[in-house]
C-alpha positions in Angstrom: 150.4 170.5 97.3 147.8 166.9 98.6 148.9 163.3 98.7 147.0 161.0 96.5 147.2 157.4 95.9 146.5 156.2 92.7 145.8 151.8 92.5 145.5 150.6 89.2 144.3 146.7 89.1 144.4 144.0 85.8 141.3 143.0 84.9 141.3 139.7 87.0 141.0 142.7 90.1 144.0 142.0 91.7 146.4 145.4 91.5 149.3 145.6 89.5 150.5 148.9 90.8 150.7 151.7 93.7 151.4 154.6 93.5 151.9 157.3 95.9 152.1 161.4 93.9 151.3 164.8 95.1 148.7 167.1 92.8 147.1 170.5 92.8 143.9 169.1 93.8 141.3 166.3 93.5 141.0 166.6 89.4 144.6 167.0 89.0 145.1 164.0 90.5 142.1 161.5 88.8 143.5 163.2 85.3 146.8 161.9 86.3 145.2 158.7 87.1 144.2 158.0 83.9 146.9 158.8 81.7 148.7 156.2 83.4 146.0 153.6 83.3 145.2 154.0 79.8 142.3 151.4 80.2 142.4 149.3 83.4 140.3 150.2 85.8 141.9 152.6 88.7 140.7 154.2 91.5 142.2 157.3 93.2 142.7 158.1 97.3 143.1 161.3 99.1 143.8 159.7 102.4 141.6 157.0 103.5 139.0 158.6 100.8 138.9 157.1 97.4 137.9 160.5 95.5 137.6 157.8 92.2 136.7 154.4 90.9 135.3 151.4 91.2 134.4 152.3 95.0 132.8 155.5 94.0 130.7 155.3 90.5 127.3 155.1 90.7 126.1 150.9 89.5 124.7 151.7 86.4 121.1 151.4 85.7 119.9 147.4 84.1 119.7 148.0 80.2 116.8 145.1 81.0 114.8 147.8 83.4 111.7 150.0 82.1 111.4 153.6 82.7 108.4 154.0 85.6 
């Protein structure tokens, strides 16, 4: 089991909750966080590494950008 921290955010980007949990792997931690957070934004941390969330999500391409 590994230790994880789940951070759930409000719409104004302030922290709503910080939960510490143990899970078998990263995938299990992310799935649990998705269920807990529902539609709210969240991050999942293992030690000092953000394994899922706003700091890990790639920036989507601009809808106004034309393909080359």
